[in-house]
C-alpha positions as CSV (number, residue, x, y, z in Angstrom):
1,X,0.0,0.1,0.0
2,X,2.5,2.2,1.0
3,X,4.8,1.4,-2.2
4,X,1.5,2.1,-4.3
5,X,1.0,5.5,-3.1
6,X,4.7,6.9,-3.8
7,X,4.6,4.9,-7.1
8,X,1.4,7.3,-7.3
9,X,2.8,10.4,-5.9
10,X,6.1,9.7,-8.2
11,X,3.6,9.8,-11.5
12,X,2.1,12.8,-10.5
13,X,4.9,14.7,-9.6
14,X,6.9,13.9,-13.4
15,X,2.9,14.8,-15.1
16,X,3.7,18.6,-13.2
17,X,7.3,18.5,-14.4
18,X,6.2,17.9,-18.1
19,X,3.3,20.1,-17.5
20,X,5.8,23.1,-15.9
21,X,8.8,22.6,-18.5
22,X,5.9,22.1,-21.7
23,X,6.2,26.1,-22.4
24,X,10.6,25.4,-22.5
25,X,9.6,22.8,-24.6
26,X,7.6,24.7,-27.8
27,X,9.8,27.3,-27.2
28,X,13.2,25.6,-27.7
29,X,12.1,23.3,-30.6
30,X,10.1,26.0,-32.3
31,X,13.1,28.6,-32.5
32,X,14.5,25.4,-34.9
33,X,11.7,25.9,-37.3
34,X,10.9,27.6,-40.1
35,X,7.5,30.2,-40.2
36,X,6.3,27.5,-42.4
37,X,6.4,24.5,-40.5
38,X,6.3,26.4,-36.9
39,X,2.3,28.0,-37.8
40,X,1.5,24.2,-39.3
41,X,2.4,22.2,-35.9
42,X,3.8,24.5,-33.1
43,X,4.3,21.2,-30.8
44,X,5.8,19.0,-33.0
45,X,9.6,18.4,-33.3
46,X,11.4,20.1,-36.7
47,X,12.0,18.0,-40.0
48,X,15.8,19.5,-39.2
49,X,18.1,20.9,-36.7
50,X,19.9,24.1,-37.9
51,X,21.1,27.2,-35.4
52,X,20.1,29.7,-38.4
53,X,17.9,30.9,-36.3
54,X,19.6,31.5,-33.7
55,X,22.6,33.5,-35.6
56,X,19.8,35.6,-37.1
57,X,18.4,36.1,-33.7
58,X,22.0,36.8,-32.1
59,X,22.8,39.6,-34.1
60,X,19.2,41.2,-34.3
61,X,19.1,41.6,-30.3
62,X,22.8,42.4,-29.8
63,X,23.0,39.6,-27.9
64,X,27.0,40.4,-26.9
65,X,26.2,44.1,-25.2
66,X,22.9,43.1,-23.7
67,X,25.2,40.6,-22.3
68,X,27.9,42.7,-20.8
69,X,25.5,45.3,-19.8
70,X,23.7,42.5,-17.8
71,X,26.5,41.3,-16.1
72,X,28.5,44.7,-14.8
73,X,25.0,46.1,-13.6
74,X,24.9,42.1,-12.0
75,X,28.0,42.4,-10.5
76,X,27.8,45.1,-9.8
77,X,25.1,45.3,-7.6
78,X,25.6,42.0,-6.4
79,X,29.0,42.9,-4.8
80,X,27.9,46.3,-3.4
81,X,24.7,44.6,-2.3
82,X,26.2,42.6,0.6
83,X,29.4,44.8,1.4
84,X,27.4,47.7,2.3
85,X,24.2,44.9,3.7
86,X,26.5,42.8,5.2
87,X,28.7,45.7,7.9
88,X,24.5,47.5,8.2
89,X,23.5,44.4,8.8
90,X,26.5,43.9,12.1
91,X,26.2,47.5,13.4
92,X,22.7,47.3,13.8
93,X,23.1,43.4,15.1
94,X,25.7,44.1,17.8
95,X,24.8,48.5,18.7
96,X,21.9,48.3,21.1
97,X,19.8,51.5,21.9
98,X,17.1,52.9,20.3
99,X,18.0,54.0,17.3
100,X,19.7,50.5,16.2
101,X,16.1,48.9,16.7
102,X,14.6,51.6,14.6
103,X,16.2,51.8,11.4
104,X,15.8,47.7,11.5
105,X,12.4,47.7,11.6
106,X,12.9,51.0,9.0
107,X,14.7,47.9,6.4
108,X,12.4,45.5,7.2
109,X,9.3,48.2,6.7
110,X,10.8,48.8,3.5
111,X,10.5,44.8,2.3
112,X,6.7,45.5,1.9
113,X,6.6,48.8,-0.5
114,X,6.3,46.9,-4.0
115,X,8.3,48.6,-6.0
116,X,5.1,49.7,-8.7
117,X,4.0,52.0,-6.1
118,X,7.1,53.9,-6.0
119,X,9.1,53.8,-9.0
120,X,7.6,57.0,-10.4
121,X,8.7,59.1,-7.5
122,X,11.6,57.3,-7.5
123,X,12.4,58.7,-11.5
124,X,11.1,61.9,-10.7
125,X,13.6,62.2,-7.6
126,X,16.2,60.7,-9.8
127,X,15.6,62.8,-12.7
128,X,15.5,66.0,-10.0
129,X,18.8,64.9,-8.4
130,X,20.2,64.6,-12.2
131,X,18.9,67.7,-13.8
132,X,19.7,70.0,-9.6
133,X,22.7,67.5,-8.2
134,X,24.4,67.2,-12.0
135,X,24.6,63.2,-10.9
136,X,23.9,61.2,-14.0
137,X,21.6,58.9,-12.8
138,X,18.9,58.2,-15.1
139,X,20.2,56.6,-18.4
140,X,23.3,54.9,-16.9
141,X,24.4,51.8,-15.5
142,X,25.7,53.0,-11.7
143,X,22.4,55.2,-11.8
144,X,21.1,51.7,-12.8
145,X,23.1,49.7,-10.2
146,X,22.8,52.3,-7.1
147,X,19.2,51.6,-7.5
148,X,19.6,48.5,-7.3
149,X,21.3,48.4,-4.7
150,X,19.1,50.7,-2.8
151,X,16.0,47.1,-4.0
152,X,18.0,45.3,-2.5
153,X,19.6,46.1,0.9
154,X,16.6,45.8,2.8
155,X,16.2,42.1,2.4
156,X,20.1,41.9,2.5
157,X,20.0,43.3,6.1
158,X,16.9,41.5,6.5
159,X,18.9,38.2,6.5
160,X,22.6,39.8,7.5
161,X,21.0,40.7,11.0
162,X,19.5,37.7,12.2
163,X,22.2,35.2,11.0
164,X,24.5,37.5,12.7
165,X,22.8,37.8,16.0
166,X,23.5,33.1,16.5
167,X,27.3,34.7,15.6
168,X,29.0,34.7,19.7
169,X,29.7,38.0,20.6
170,X,32.6,36.7,22.9
171,X,33.7,36.4,19.6
172,X,34.2,39.6,18.8
173,X,35.7,40.8,22.8
174,X,38.4,38.3,22.2
175,X,39.4,39.3,18.9
176,X,39.5,43.5,20.3
177,X,41.3,41.9,23.3
178,X,44.0,41.5,21.2
179,X,43.2,45.3,19.5
180,X,41.8,44.1,16.6
181,X,39.9,47.7,15.6
182,X,36.3,47.3,13.8
183,X,37.4,46.7,10.6
184,X,40.0,43.9,10.8
185,X,37.6,42.6,13.4
186,X,34.3,42.7,10.7
187,X,36.1,41.3,8.1
188,X,38.8,39.3,9.4
189,X,37.0,37.0,11.8
190,X,32.5,38.5,11.7
191,X,32.8,38.3,7.3
192,X,34.3,34.5,6.6
193,X,32.0,33.5,9.2
194,X,29.0,34.9,7.1
195,X,29.5,33.0,3.7
196,X,27.0,30.8,4.1
197,X,24.6,33.6,4.2
198,X,26.2,35.6,1.4
199,X,26.0,33.0,-0.8
200,X,22.2,32.9,-0.9
201,X,21.6,36.5,-0.7
202,X,24.5,36.7,-3.9
203,X,22.0,33.6,-5.1
204,X,18.6,35.7,-5.1
205,X,20.0,39.4,-5.6
206,X,21.7,37.8,-9.1
207,X,18.4,35.7,-10.2
208,X,17.0,39.4,-9.3
209,X,19.2,41.7,-10.7
210,X,19.9,39.5,-14.3
211,X,15.8,38.5,-14.9
212,X,14.7,42.5,-13.7
213,X,12.8,44.2,-16.8
214,X,10.7,47.2,-15.0
215,X,13.4,49.4,-13.6
216,X,15.2,49.0,-17.0
217,X,13.7,49.6,-18.5
218,X,12.5,53.2,-16.5
219,X,16.5,54.4,-16.0
220,X,18.0,53.0,-19.3
221,X,16.8,54.6,-23.0
222,X,20.1,54.1,-24.9
223,X,19.6,51.1,-26.7
224,X,23.6,50.1,-26.2
225,X,23.2,50.4,-22.7
226,X,19.9,47.8,-23.0
227,X,21.0,44.6,-20.7
228,X,19.8,41.2,-22.6
229,X,15.8,42.0,-19.8
230,X,15.3,45.2,-22.4
231,X,17.3,43.5,-26.0
232,X,14.8,40.4,-25.1
233,X,11.8,42.9,-24.7
234,X,12.7,44.9,-27.9
235,X,13.4,42.4,-30.2
236,X,10.6,40.7,-29.4
237,X,7.7,43.9,-30.3
238,X,10.2,44.9,-33.3
239,X,9.7,41.2,-35.3
240,X,6.7,40.0,-33.3
241,X,5.7,38.2,-36.6
242,X,9.3,36.2,-36.5
243,X,8.4,33.3,-34.2
244,X,10.8,31.0,-35.4
245,X,13.2,33.8,-34.0
246,X,11.7,35.0,-31.4
247,X,11.6,31.5,-30.1
248,X,15.2,31.8,-31.3
249,X,16.1,35.4,-28.9
250,X,14.3,33.9,-26.2
251,X,16.2,30.8,-25.6
252,X,19.2,32.8,-26.1
253,X,17.9,34.9,-23.2
254,X,17.7,31.9,-20.9
255,X,20.7,29.6,-21.7
256,X,22.9,32.0,-19.1
257,X,20.2,32.4,-16.1
258,X,20.1,28.1,-16.6
259,X,24.0,27.4,-16.7
260,X,24.2,30.3,-13.7
261,X,21.4,27.6,-11.1
262,X,22.7,24.7,-12.4
263,X,26.1,25.9,-10.6
264,X,24.3,27.9,-8.0
265,X,21.8,25.0,-6.7
266,X,23.2,23.1,-3.9
267,X,24.2,26.5,-2.2
268,X,21.1,27.8,-2.8
269,X,20.0,24.6,-0.7
270,X,23.0,24.9,1.4
271,X,22.2,28.3,2.6
272,X,18.3,27.9,3.1
273,X,19.0,24.8,4.9
274,X,21.1,26.5,6.9
275,X,18.8,30.0,7.6
276,X,16.0,27.8,8.3
277,X,18.7,26.1,11.5
278,X,19.1,29.4,12.5
């Protein structure tokens, strides 16, 4: 009876997996077809596998430029988020007064605010900064990175804060007695102990920043600055009728994410497990 239940459950999971993977199957299969073949039967396998449409999509959506732009924005945003959020969380966790508690609660509260409710005031504020203070916030990668760090900091501080609370204060006190200053204390003793949660935060932010479309679409206007999601959007809009090129472009877009997730999956599971145990 138990074996029968397990078998039925496994069959159910297999069918569910097929349902979730069916859009990917349709996308990949149709990326190799001609337009006539695609309209004839979208679910059938192509008569021949050719990378002709991938080459055309690669060139038309300027994939290499979008990839470099996305890589720069993602790496810079995640590195700055990890550095600033970890230091902020450490100071808030180790400072026991009403101001530190208030600041921490502000960080937590901002996690509840949807981006859509503040995106227009944000753009107006950034335009004002650029116009009156001559700081290039709009239509620059650096401005986008600045905003990414601001939006990702709340979650990172929240996760770091909870993890730091589990680290014995005695370790830090012993280091201070040995003459270790604050800077060295954090980077030589505390931060290495945050490896598990740091990897988890980095993975979550990498996936979020890399796949983000809404914020880059508001900030970046020049074609040379577009990230991969923006390149795919404009490509899809311009070549909507050419579905085989669109499918090839979509496949190219998800390949970096799939490769990254394959390598990062075990670290993500470790981080989530460690966070649950903490």
